[in-house]
SENURO-310264 format. One record per residue: residue in one letter; x, y, z of N, C-alpha, C, CB in turn. Coordinates in steps of 0.1 Angstrom, whole numbers, plus 2048, in hexadecimal, padded with zeros to 3 digits. Glycine has a CB too. Layout:
# SENURO-310264
AXYZXYZXYZXYZ;...
This chain:
# SENURO-310264
X74244893E75044D93E75944294275145A947;X76343F93A76C43493E77743994877342F931;X77D42F94E787432958794435951789426962;X7994429527A544694B7B24469537A3455946;X7B143E95E7BD43D9677C84349607B9438975;X7D44369657DF42E9607E442696C7EB43795A;X7E441996B7E74109767F24069727DB40797A;X7FB40497B8063FA97A8033EF98581440097C;X7FA3E59817F53DC98B8003D49927ED3D2984;X80B3D098B8153C899181E3D099B81E3C3987;X81E3DE9998263E79A181D3EE9AC82D3F1999;X8103EB9AB8063F19B58074019B48093ED9C3;X8074069A88074149A57FB41899D81441899E;X7F54249A07EA4289997EB4389977DC4259A0;X7E943C98B7E944B9887DC44F9827F544E97F;X7D64599887C945D9837C946C9817BD45998D;X7CC4719757CC47F9727C84819647DA485974;X7C448D9617BF4919537CB49494A7B549C953;X7CB49193D7D64959347D64A49337D448F926;X7CB4AB9377CB4BA9367CF4C09437BC4BF932;X7DA4C79437DF4CD9507D64D99557ED4D294E;X7D34E294B7CA4ED94F7C54F49427D14F7958;X7BD4FE9437B85059377BA5149397A9502935;X7BE51A92E7C052992E7B752F9237CF52D92B;X7AD5369277A353C91E79D5319147AA547915;X79A52691A79451B91379E51290B78A520909;X7AB51690B7B550E9047BB50490D7C05188FE;X7BA4F79097BF4EC9117CF4EC9117BA4DF90C;X7D44EC91D7E34EA91E7E54DC9247E94F5928;X7EB4D491C7EC4C591F7F94C39267EA4BD913;X7F94B892E8064B49358104B092B8034A893E;X80C4AB91F8154A791581E4B391180D4A2908;X8184BE90E81F4CA90A8284CF9158164D5905;X8234CF92182B4D492C8384CB92E8234D4939;X8364BE92D8414B592F84B4B692483C4A6930;X8464B791884F4B990C8574C690E8474BA8FF;X8514D19128584DE9148624DD91F84D4E9918;X85F4D592A8684D39358744CB9308614CC941;X8724C192887D4B99238864C291A8774AE91B;X8804CA9128874D39098904DD91187E4DC900;X88A4E291C8924EB92589E4E492B8894F1930;X89B4D89318A64D19378B14CD92D8A14C493D;X8AD4C99218B74C69178BF4D29138B04C190A;X8B84DE9118C04EA90E8CA4EE9188B64F590B;X8C64ED9258CF4F09308DB4E79308C84F093D;X8D94DA92E8E44D192E8EE4D49228DF4C292D;X8E84D69168F04D990B8F84E690C8E74D98FE;X8F14F09138F84FD9159044FB91E8EE50791B;X9024F392890D4F09329194EA92A9094E793D;X9164E09229214D991A9274E391091B4CD913;X91E4EC90A9234F590092E4FE9069184FE8FB;X92C50291393650B91A94350491B93150F927;X9434F791E94F4EF91F9564ED91194C4E1925;X94E4EE9079534EC8F99564FA8F39494E58F0;X9555058FB9585128F694F5178EB9675138F1;X9425128EC9385168E292E5208EA93050A8DC;X92B52B8E49235358EB91452F8EC9235428E3;X90E5328F890052E8FA8F75348F08FC532908;X8FB5408EB8F25478E18F153E8D48F85548DD;X8FC5378D18FB52E8C58F15238C79095278C3;X8F151D8D38E65128D68D85188D68E950C8E3;X8D75248DB8CA52B8DB8C552D8CD8CB5388E3;X8CE5328C48CA5348B68C65278B08D653A8AE;X8CE51C8B38CA50F8AD8BD50A8B28D55058B1;X8BA50C8BF8AE5088C58A25108BF8AE50A8D4;X8A351D8BE8995258B98955218AA89D5348B9;X89F51E8A289D51A89489850B8938AA51C88C;X89F50389B89C4F489988F4F089F8A74EC8A0;X88A4F68AA87E4F28B08724F28A787B4FB8BC;X86F4FE8A18634FD8988654F488C86050B893;X8714F38878744EA87B8724DC8808834ED876;X8774D988C8754CB8918664C789287C4CA89E;X85E4D18978504CE8988494CB88B8494DA89F;X84D4D48818484D287384C4C586E84D4DD86A;X8584C186F85D4B486A8574A887186C4B386A;X8554AA87E84F49F88684149C88284F4A3895;X8394A787E82C4A687A82C4A086B8244B387A;X8354A58638354A18558394928548404A984D;X84248E85C84648085D83A47786085247E867;X83347B86A82747386F81C47386482147987C;X81A47E85E80F47F85381447784780D48E84F;X820478843825470838823462839834473836;X82645C84482544D84681744984C83044984F;X80E45384E80144F8537F645884B800452862;X7F945983E7F04638367E245E8367F6464829;X7DF4528377D144D8367C84548417D043E838;X7CE45884C7C745E8577C346C8537CF45F863;X7CA4728497C74808457C24828377D4488847;X7C247882F7BE47A8217B047F81E7C046D81A;X7A747C82879948182679748F82C79047782C;X7A049483379F4A18397AD4A783A7984A0847;X7B24AD82F7C04B282F7C34BD8397C34B6821;X7B84C483D7BB4CF8467BE4C98547AE4D7848;X7BB4BD8567BE4B78637CD4B58657B74A9865;X7D44B685A7E34B585A7E94BF8647E94B684C;X7E24CB8647E74D686C7E24D687A7E34E3865;X7D94CD87D7D44CC88B7DD4C48947C64C588B;X7E94C98967F44C289D7F04C18AC8014CA89C;X7E84C98B17E44C88BF7DC4BC8C27DC4D48C4;X7D74B58B87CF4A98B97D949D8BA7C54A78AE;X7E649F8B97EF4948BA7F44908AC7E94888C1;X7FF4888AC8054838A081248989B7FB485895;X81D4878A382A48B89F83347F8A182F4978A8;X83F48089B84947589B85647A89F84946D88E;X85D4748A986A4798AE8754798A386E4718BA;X87546E89B87F46E89087D47988687E460889;X87147D88386F48987B87449588186048A878;X87249788E8774A28968864A38958724A28A4;X88D49889789C4978978A149B8898A148989B;X89B49587F89F49987189E4A786E896491867;X8924AD8728904BC87089A4C48788834BF874;X89D4C08848A74C888C8B54C78868A74C289B;X8B84BB8818C64B987B8C74C286F8C84AB878;X8BD4C28668BE4C985A8BF4D885D8B14C7851;X8B74DD8668B84EC8698C54EF86F8AC4F0872;X8CA4E68788D74E987F8E24E98758D94DF88A;X8E24E086B8EC4DF8618ED4EC8598EA4D3858;X8E14F08558E04FD84D8E55098558D24FF848;X8E15098628E651486A8F551486C8DF513878;X8FB50886E90950786F91150B86390D4F9873;X90B50785791150B84A91151A84990A50483E;X90652084C90552F84B90E5368548F653384D;X90F53186091753886B92653386B911535878;X92952986293652486193B51D86E94052E85D;X93251587493450E8809364FF87D92951088A;X93C4F788693D4E98849304E28879484E388D;X9294DD87D91D4D687F91E4CA8899174D1872;X92A4C288792C4B788F92E4BB89E9384AF88A;X9354C68A09374CA8AE92A4CE8B59414D58AF;X9224D68AD9154DB8B390C4CF8B590F4E58A9;X90C4C58AC9044B98AD9084B18BA9054B08A1;X9154B08BC9194A98C89144B08D59294A98C9;X9144BD8D59104C48E19004C38E29134D38DF;X8F94C58D78EB4C48D88E54B68DA8E54C98CB;X8ED4AC8D78E849E8D98E649B8E78F34958D3;X8EE4A08F08EC49E8FF8DE4A39038F74A4907;X8DB4AF8FF8CE4B59028C24AE8FB8CE4C38FF;X8C54AA8EF8BA4A38E78B64968EE8BF4A08D9;X8BF48D8F28BB4818F78B54829058C84778F8;X8BA48C90D8B448F91A8A54949188BC49A922;X8A349D90E8964A190B88D4969078964AC900;X89248D8FF88A4818FB8864789078924788F1;X89047691088D46E91C88247492589A46D925;X88248192687848892E86B48992687C496933;X86C48C91A86048E911857481910864492904;X85D47591185546991084A46891B85E45D911;X84C47092684246F93083647792C84847593D;X83747F92182B48691B82247B915830490911;X82847091082046590B81945E91682945B903;X81F45D92281845892E80C460931822457939;X80E46D9318034769357F747592B807484936;X7FB47391E7F14729137EB4649127F7476906;X7F045A9197EB44C9187ED44790A7DC44B91C;X7FA4489057FD4458F780B43E8F77FC4518EE;X80E43A8EB81B4348E881E4288F282643E8EA;X81341F8F38154138FB8174078F2809411905;X8193FC8F881C3F08F08113E58F08283E98F4;X8143D98EC80B3CE8EC8073CA8FA8113C38E4;X7FD3C28FB7F83BD9088033B490E7EB3B6907;X8043B491B80E3AC92280A3A993081C3B2921;X81039F93680D39C94481939E94D80738D946;X8233A59478303A794F82D3AF95C83A3AE946;X8353AE9668323B59738313C497283D3B197C;X8383CA9688383D896782E3DD95C8463DE963;X8253D495881A3D894E8123E49528113CC94C;X80D3EB9498053F794B7F73F594780B404943;X7EE3F894F7E03F694C7D94049497D83EF958;X7D340593D7CD4119387C040D9317D641992F;X7B841892F7AC4159277AF4179187A041F92B;X7AB40D9107AE40E9017A14118FA7B44018FC;X7A041D8F37944218EC7914168E179642F8E6;X79C4128DA79B4088CF7953FB8D47A84068C9;X79A3F68E07953EA8E57883EB8ED79F3E38EE;X7853F78F17793FA8F97793F490776D3F48F1;X7853F390C7873ED91A7953F091F7853DE91A;X7973ED92B7A43EF9317AD3E492D7A33F1941;X7B93E792A7C33DC9267D03DE92D7C53DC916;X7D83D492E7E53D49347F03D292A7E63C993F;X7F93DC9298023DD91E8103E09227FD3E8914;X8193DF9188273E391A8283F391C8303DE90F;X82E3F892682F40792783B40B91F83140B936;X83A40B91284540D90984B41B90A84240B8FB;X84242590F84743291185243291C83B43C915;X84F42A92685842893186542192D85242093D;X86441792587041091F87941A91886C405916;X87342291087B42C9088814379118734328FD;X87943C91B87E44692488A44192B87344A92D;X88943593189542F9388A142D92F89142193E;X89E4289238A94269198B04349168A442090C;X8A843E9148AD44B9108B645191B8A245590D;X8B144F9288B94539338C744C9348B2451941;X8C643F9318D34379318DC43C9268D042892F;X8D643F91A8DE44490F8E44529128D6445902;X8DC45A9198E146791D8ED4669268D646F925;X8ED45D9308F845C9399044559328F4453945;X90144C92890C44692191345091890643A918;X90C45991291246390A91B46D91290746B902;X91647091E91F47892792C47192A91847B934;X92C46492C93845C92E94045C92193544E933;X93A4599169414589099484659059384548FE;X94247090A94747D90795547F90C93E48890D;X95847891796647991D97047391396647292A;X96C46A90B9754629029744668F4973453904;X96D4718F196B4768E39784798DD9614818E3;X97A4758D19864788C99844838BF98B46B8C2;X9784848B997548E8AF9674928B09794898A1;X96449E8AB9564A38AB94D49A8A29554B18A6;X9424978A793848F8A09364818A693D48D891;X94047D8AE93F4708B493346E8BE94C46D8BC;X9304788C69254788CF9184768C79244848D9;X91747E8BD90B47D8B490A46F8AE90C4888A9;X91546A8AA91545D8A49114528AE92345989F;X9164538BA91244A8C590344B8C891B44C8D1;X8FE4578C88F045A8CB8E84528C08ED4698CA;X8EB4538B48E444D8A98E443D8AB8EA45089B;X8EF4388AF8F042A8B28E84258BE8FF4268B4;X8EB42C8C98E54278D68D542A8D68EB42E8E1;X8D14368D38C34398D38BB4308C98C04478D0;X8C042E8BD8BA4278B38B94188B68C04298A6;X8C44138BD8C44048C08B84028CA8D14018C7;X8B740A8D48AC4098DE89E40A8D78AD4128E9;X89D4158CF8904178C888C40C8BF8914248C0;X8964058B98933FA8B088B3EF8B78A03F48AA;X8903EB8C388A3E08CB87D3E58D28943DB8D5;X87D3F18D78713F68DD8653F88D38744038E4;X8693FC8C785F3FE8BD8573F18BA8654048B0;X85E3E68BB8583D98B884C3D68C28623CE8B8;X84C3DD8CD8423DA8D78363E38D68483DB8E5;X8373EE8CE82D3F88CD8213F48C48324068C9;X8163F98C780A3F68BF8064028B57FE3F38C7;X80D40D8B680A4198AE81541C8A48074248B7;X81D4138A082841689782341A889831409895;X82A42488382842887682E41D86D82E436872;X82641986382A40E85A82C41284C82040385B;X83640A84583740B8378363FD832846411833;X8293F982F8263EB82C8273E38398303E5821;X82F3DA8398313D284583D3D684E8323C3842;X8433E184A84F3E585184C3F185A85A3EA846;X8513F086684F3FB87085940686C8513F687E;X85441286985D41D86486842086E855429861;X86542187B86E42588587A41A886868426892;X87740E88388140388488A40587887B3F5884;X88440886C88C40A86089641686288340C854;X89042186789842D8698A342B87488F43986E;X89F42287E8A941F8888B54188838A3416893;X8B340F87A8BE4078738C741186B8B83FC86A;X8C041A8648C842485C8D042C8658BE42C853;X8CA4318708D143A8798DD4328808C843F884;X8DC4258838E641E8888F241D87F8E241088C;X8EF41B8728F941A8689014278668F341685A;X8F94328668FF4408659074438718F444A863;X90244087D90A44288991643A88A90143F895;X91642E88692242588692C42A87C91E416883;X92742F87193043486793844186C92943885A;X93044A87393645687894145388392B45F87F;X93D44A88C94744689795343F89194043D8A1;X95143588895C42E88296543787A957423879;X95F44087296744986A96F45287395E452861;X96945787E97046088797C45988E966465892;X97A44D89298444589999044289097F43989F;X98D43E88399743B8799A044787699143686D;X9994538759A045F8729A946387E99646B86F;X9A446188A9AC4648969B845B8979A34628A2;X9B744E8959C24458969CC44688B9BD437897;X9C744B87F9D044D8749DA4598779C8451867;X9D64628809DF46D8839E846A88F9D6479887;X9E645F8959EF45B8A09FD45689B9E94518AA;
């Protein structure tokens, strides 16, 4: 049995715990799921607080969450399977074995946006306003959720000798290796984006700007962090997440620029 502890040699820190938190009737409850659920709850509470300030009923956010959550999970899995189909082509039923891992955050965001847009059209609500409100909770949930990757010993980067390197056991290498803790990089970046969006909210001119800034800031960080990861989904020699990040930056910049131009045209 290999040593499954997580060590930060340069920081003199060691964590030794199982990815499985407990079992209920033989069903494994993993820390990953608990952390993701906690991140979702924190994000919802933050967005609900902001919704009250924007005169949007909490029930609207609850409806969005109830609809968007399962859709986001489906899209997150579909996104992963689409760009990693070789892993599933010999056993198509394994596509539905989501408990074994394999989801992508960009897929989840796409699914959540599509379902929210449809909901807003049906209810005759402003999609951009709801997106602005939900964005605060989304990025906070992402910041917390990345620690689920820590618990799962996944989403790490290439080997390094930096002082904050993380030492874990690699099944592929058959030994303990010291790597970039990219889950930590992204969590820190997401927290910074979360606080930046709270500040930018004070200077918002039109609905949609916070969502646009989210696309720019989150994707900019993800682009550089993705370059350090060893488990990137690939399209030929292109890292899919980097390609999507560039597209999101362009979309976000377009939203913000269009919003500001429309605002100043009215002055």
